[in-house]
C-alpha positions in Angstrom: -37.3 -11.1 -2.5 -35.0 -11.0 0.6 -37.0 -10.2 3.8 -34.7 -11.5 6.4 -30.9 -11.1 6.1 -28.7 -14.2 6.5 -25.5 -12.6 5.4 -23.7 -9.3 4.6 -24.7 -9.8 1.0 -28.3 -9.9 2.0 -27.8 -6.6 4.0 -26.3 -5.1 0.9 -29.5 -5.8 -1.0 -31.6 -4.3 1.7 -29.4 -1.3 2.0 -29.8 -0.6 -1.8 -33.6 -0.6 -1.3 -33.5 1.7 1.6 -30.9 4.3 0.8 -31.0 7.2 -1.7 -29.1 6.2 -4.8 -26.2 8.6 -4.2 -25.6 7.3 -0.6 -25.7 3.7 -1.6 -23.2 4.3 -4.4 -20.9 6.1 -2.0 -20.8 3.1 0.3 -20.7 0.5 -2.4 -18.3 2.0 -4.9 -14.6 2.1 -5.5 -12.2 4.2 -7.5 -11.7 4.2 -11.3 -12.7 0.9 -12.9 -13.1 -0.8 -9.4 -10.6 -3.5 -10.2 -9.1 -3.6 -6.7 -12.6 -3.4 -5.2 -13.5 -6.6 -7.0 -10.1 -8.3 -6.3 -10.5 -7.7 -2.6 -13.6 -10.0 -2.5 -12.5 -12.5 -5.1 -9.0 -13.0 -4.0 -10.1 -13.5 -0.4 -12.6 -16.1 -1.4 -9.9 -17.9 -3.4 -8.1 -18.7 -0.2 -8.6 -22.4 0.4 -8.8 -23.7 4.0 -7.6 -27.0 5.4 -10.6 -29.0 6.7 -9.9 -31.4 9.6 -12.1 -34.0 11.1 -12.2 -35.8 14.5 -10.1 -33.0 15.9 -11.7 -32.9 19.4 -13.0 -29.4 19.0 -15.1 -28.6 22.0 -16.3 -25.1 23.0 -14.8 -22.8 20.4 -13.5 -19.6 22.0 -13.7 -16.6 19.7 -12.3 -14.1 22.3 -8.9 -12.4 21.9 -7.0 -9.3 23.1 -5.6 -6.6 20.8 -3.8 -3.4 21.6 -4.4 -4.0 25.3 -8.2 -4.6 25.0 -10.2 -7.7 25.5 -12.6 -8.5 22.6 -15.3 -11.1 22.2 -14.4 -11.5 18.5 -11.2 -10.6 16.6 -13.0 -7.9 14.7 -13.6 -4.1 15.0 -15.9 -1.8 13.1 -13.8 0.2 10.8 -14.1 4.0 10.4 -16.6 5.0 7.7 -17.2 8.6 6.7 -20.7 9.9 6.6 -22.1 6.8 8.3 -24.6 9.0 10.2 -26.3 9.6 6.9 -27.2 5.9 6.5 -29.4 5.7 9.6 -30.6 8.2 12.2 -27.6 9.2 14.2 -25.9 6.3 12.6 -22.5 6.3 14.3 -24.3 6.3 17.7 -26.3 3.2 16.8 -23.3 1.4 15.4 -21.2 2.2 18.5 -23.9 0.8 20.8 -24.2 -2.4 18.8 -20.4 -2.9 18.8 -20.1 -2.3 22.5 -22.9 -4.8 23.2 -21.1 -7.4 21.1 -17.8 -6.8 22.9 -15.9 -5.4 20.0 -14.4 -1.9 19.3 -16.0 0.8 17.2 -13.7 3.3 15.4 -15.2 6.7 14.7 -14.1 8.5 11.5 -12.8 12.0 11.5 -15.6 12.8 9.0 -18.4 11.2 10.9 -21.8 12.9 11.1 -22.1 12.4 14.9 -19.3 14.1 16.9 -17.1 12.4 19.4 -18.9 14.2 22.2 -22.2 12.5 21.1 -20.9 9.0 20.3 -18.5 8.3 23.2 -21.1 8.7 26.0 -23.5 6.3 24.1 -20.9 3.5 24.1 -20.3 1.2 27.1 -16.6 0.7 26.0 -14.0 3.1 24.8 -14.1 4.2 21.2 -11.2 4.0 18.7 -10.7 7.2 16.8 -9.5 7.6 13.2 -7.5 10.6 12.0 -6.1 11.9 8.8 -3.1 14.1 8.4 -4.6 17.6 7.9 -2.8 20.7 6.9 -4.1 22.6 9.9 -2.0 21.1 12.6 -3.7 23.2 15.3 -7.0 21.6 14.3 -5.4 18.2 14.5 -4.2 18.9 18.0 -7.7 19.9 19.0 -9.2 16.7 17.5 -6.6 14.6 19.4 -7.4 16.5 22.6 -11.1 15.7 22.1 -10.3 12.0 21.6 -8.3 11.9 24.8 -11.0 13.7 26.7 -13.6 11.3 25.3 -11.6 8.4 26.6 -10.7 7.0 23.2 -8.3 4.1 23.6 -6.7 3.6 20.2 -5.8 6.0 17.4 -6.0 4.8 13.8 -3.9 7.2 11.7 -4.9 6.9 8.0 -2.0 7.4 5.6 -3.4 6.2 2.3 -5.6 9.2 1.5 -3.3 12.2 0.9 -5.8 13.1 -1.9 -9.3 11.6 -2.4 -9.4 8.9 -5.1 -11.4 9.3 -8.3 -14.7 7.6 -7.8 -16.8 7.5 -11.0 -19.9 6.3 -9.3 -20.0 9.4 -7.1 -20.0 11.6 -10.2 -22.7 9.5 -11.9 -24.9 9.5 -8.8 -24.7 13.3 -8.2 -22.7 13.1 -5.0 -19.7 14.8 -6.5 -18.4 16.3 -9.6 -20.6 19.4 -9.9 -22.7 21.6 -7.7 -25.7 23.9 -8.1 -29.4 23.7 -8.3 -29.6 20.7 -10.8 -27.3 18.6 -8.6 -29.2 19.5 -5.5 -32.5 18.6 -7.2 -31.1 15.2 -8.2 -30.2 14.3 -4.7 -33.6 15.7 -3.3 -35.4 13.5 -5.8 -33.4 10.4 -4.9 -34.2 11.1 -1.2 -37.9 11.5 -2.0 -37.8 8.1 -3.7 -36.9 6.6 -0.3 -39.6 8.1 1.9 -38.7 6.0 4.9 -35.1 7.1 4.8 -36.2 10.7 4.2 -38.4 10.7 7.3 -36.2 8.8 9.7 -32.8 10.2 8.6 -33.5 13.3 6.5 -36.0 14.8 8.9 -35.5 13.1 12.3 -31.8 12.5 12.0 -30.8 16.2 12.1 -28.4 17.9 12.5 -26.6 16.7 9.4 -23.4 18.5 10.1 -20.1 16.7 10.0 -19.7 16.8 13.8 -15.9 16.6 14.2 -15.1 19.1 11.5 -18.1 21.4 12.1 -15.9 24.0 13.8 -13.9 24.5 10.7 -16.8 24.3 8.2 -18.8 26.8 10.2 -22.2 27.5 8.7 -21.3 25.5 5.5 -22.4 21.9 6.0 -23.5 20.7 2.6 -21.9 17.8 0.8 -20.0 20.1 -1.6 -18.5 21.9 1.4 -17.4 18.6 2.9 -15.9 17.4 -0.4 -14.2 20.7 -0.9 -12.7 20.6 2.6 -11.3 17.2 1.9 -9.6 18.3 -1.3 -8.2 21.5 0.3 -7.1 20.1 3.7 -5.6 16.6 3.2 -1.8 16.9 3.2 0.1 15.1 0.4 3.4 16.4 1.6 3.4 14.2 4.7 6.4 12.0 5.4 7.3 9.4 8.0 8.9 12.2 10.0 5.5 13.7 10.6 4.6 10.8 12.8 6.7 12.5 15.5 3.9 15.1 15.6 1.3 12.4 16.2 3.4 10.7 18.8 3.9 14.0 20.7 0.2 14.5 20.8 -1.0 11.0 21.5 0.4 8.7 24.1 -1.9 5.7 23.6 -1.7 2.8 21.1 -1.1 4.1 17.6 -2.1 2.1 14.5 -1.1 3.2 11.0 -3.9 2.4 8.5 -3.3 2.0 4.8 -0.2 -0.2 4.6 0.3 -2.4 1.5 4.1 -2.7 1.2 6.5 -4.6 3.4 8.9 -1.6 3.4 6.2 0.7 4.7 5.3 -1.9 7.4 9.0 -2.0 8.5 9.1 1.8 8.6 5.9 1.9 10.8 7.5 -0.5 13.2 10.8 1.4 13.3 9.0 4.7 14.1 7.2 3.2 17.1 3.8 2.4 15.8 2.0 -0.2 17.9 0.1 -1.7 14.9 -0.8 -1.4 11.3 -3.9 -2.0 9.1 -3.0 -3.8 5.9 -5.5 -2.0 3.7 -6.1 -0.5 0.2 -9.0 1.6 1.6 -11.5 -0.8 0.3 -10.5 -0.2 -3.3 -11.5 3.4 -3.0 -8.2 5.1 -3.6 -5.6 3.8 -6.1 -7.2 1.2 -8.4 -5.0 -1.6 -9.6 -3.1 -2.2 -6.4 -3.0 -5.7 -4.8 -6.0 -7.1 -3.0 -5.4 -6.9 0.7 -5.3 -10.6 1.1 -2.4 -10.8 -1.4 -0.5 -8.0 0.3 -0.9 -9.5 3.8 1.5 -12.5 3.9 4.6 -10.6 2.8 3.9 -7.9 5.4 3.5 -10.5 8.1 6.8 -12.0 7.1 8.5 -8.6 7.2 7.3 -7.5 10.6 7.1 -10.7 12.5 6.0 -10.0 16.1 6.9 -6.3 16.1 3.4 -5.1 15.3 -0.2 -5.8 15.9 -1.4 -6.5 12.3 -5.0 -5.7 11.4 -6.5 -6.1 7.9 -9.5 -5.1 6.0 -10.8 -5.2 2.4 -13.4 -7.7 0.9 -14.4 -9.2 4.3 -18.1 -10.2 3.9 -18.4 -13.1 6.3 -17.0 -14.8 9.4 -15.3 -17.3 7.1 -13.4 -14.3 5.5 -12.3 -13.3 9.0 -10.8 -16.8 9.5 -9.1 -16.5 6.1 -7.4 -13.2 7.1 -6.4 -14.7 10.5 -5.0 -17.8 8.9 -2.7 -15.6 6.7 -1.3 -13.8 9.8 -3.6 -11.0 10.7 -4.2 -10.6 14.4 -7.6 -8.9 13.9 -9.9 -7.7 11.1 -11.7 -4.5 10.5 -15.2 -4.7 9.1 -16.2 -1.9 6.7 -18.9 -2.1 4.1 -20.5 -5.1 5.8 -21.5 -3.0 8.9 -22.4 0.0 6.8 -24.9 -2.2 4.8 -26.4 -3.6 8.0 -26.7 -0.2 9.6 -28.4 1.2 6.5 -30.9 -1.7 6.4 -31.8 -2.0 10.1 -29.9 0.4 12.2 -28.5 -0.8 15.5 -30.4 -4.1 15.3 -28.8 -4.7 11.9 -25.3 -4.2 13.1 -25.9 -6.4 16.2 -27.3 -9.1 14.0 -24.5 -8.9 11.5 -22.0 -9.4 14.3 -24.0 -12.4 15.5 -23.9 -13.9 12.0 -20.1 -13.4 11.8 -19.6 -15.0 15.1 -21.7 -18.0 14.1 -19.8 -18.4 10.8 -16.5 -18.2 12.6 -17.5 -20.9 15.0 -18.4 -23.2 12.1 -15.2 -22.5 10.3 -13.0 -23.0 13.4 -14.8 -26.3 14.2 -14.3 -27.6 10.7 -10.6 -26.6 10.6 -9.9 -28.1 14.0 -9.3 -24.9 16.0 -10.5 -24.3 19.5 -9.0 -20.8 20.0 -8.2 -17.8 17.8 -4.5 -18.4 18.4 -4.9 -21.8 16.8 -6.0 -20.3 13.4 -2.7 -18.7 12.3 -0.6 -20.9 10.0 -2.6 -24.0 10.7 -5.7 -23.7 8.5 -4.4 -22.7 5.1 -4.5 -25.4 2.4 -3.7 -23.1 -0.5 -3.5 -19.5 -1.5 -2.7 -18.4 -5.0 -2.0 -15.0 -6.3 -5.3 -13.9 -7.7 -3.8 -12.0 -10.7 -1.9 -15.2 -11.7 -5.0 -17.3 -11.2 -7.0 -15.1 -13.5 -4.3 -15.2 -16.2 -4.4 -19.0 -16.1 
C-alpha cells in the first residue's frame, strides 16, 4: 500500500482512494475508447534520450522565461475544470503551491473558485483560460475581470467547440442522466469517502462555479454546469473571431488545442504570442495523434514565431525533458497536479513540483545539459511514431 508518494503515478493511486468515484473518473478519463489518452502517455515514454557522460555538468539551472515571465521551472499548471471539487477551495490551494514554486497557475473558466478569490491568494499573477462562448458580452466581462485581477497571460482554448463523449462520466453518474436516482448515486459515492465529504463537501462550500455563477444564477448543480457547456460553447467560431479576443485583451495570447501545423501557422499569422500543442488530454476527439507525435511537425512549421507549450501524458520531470527535447519551450501539467491536489491539497501540489524538479535535474545531468536552452535538439536519441511502433 502506498503511504508516501514518490511520483505522479503514486498520487493517482492516492487520489482514487480519496475522491468520490464520479470525481476521480472525471479527472482520470478520456473520450470514447480512450485510445488517445493512452497514446499520450505511451508515445511520450517511447521517446529515447541520448545519455552523455563526463560532460562537465555542474549546477543544473532549471529556470527559464516564457511569455515575458521568469519561471523556476519550464512548467505551468494547466487549467482544470472543477478542480475546486478535488480539495477544499482547490484552485486557491494549487495557485499558492505554484506561486511558491515559482511557476504559473492557469485558472479555468469553469473553476469552482472565482478569479476574485484565487488571484489575491497567489503571490504571482495568474494565467486565465477562456473558451469561445456564444454570449460575447459575458466573455467581455470575464476578460475585464481577468485584467482587473492582474492576470498576465490568456490561454484561449479552441479544441472544445462541443464537449467530447466521455463514457466514464456516464458510467460513474456524473453525466448522461439527471434526477433523484443519479443524485442518490453521487451522494452515496461521496458518503463512501467521509474525509472528502467533510473537508470538501461540507467545509469547502460554496460549490458554485465561481466564474460562471452570474449566468447560472441559483442553478449550480452538475447538471446545470454540463447543460451550460452544451448550450454555450460556440462551434461556429473561425479564425476571424480571434479579432474579438485581441480587441479585448492586450496581453500575451496563447491558443490552446493545436495539433496541426496549418493551424499553428494560422495562429502565428493572426498575431498569437504562443500555442499549446494539445489534444485536451485525450478528452475530446479520440483517435487523434498523441501530443508528442504532433509536436515536431508543428515546431518545424512555426520556427521561432511562437512560444510553443505542450501538454498531454506528462507524468514526470523526465517527460518534461522529452517535450523540451522535441522543441517545446515549456510544458503544462494537467492530471499530475490534479491527482496531487486531490490526495494532499496544497502540500501535494508543492511536493509534486519538487519531484518534477528533482527528476529534471537528474535527466539533464545524464544528458549533459546545464541549462534548459541546452535541452532542445541535443538530447534526442530516437523518436518513433507510436502508431507505427505498435503495428510492428
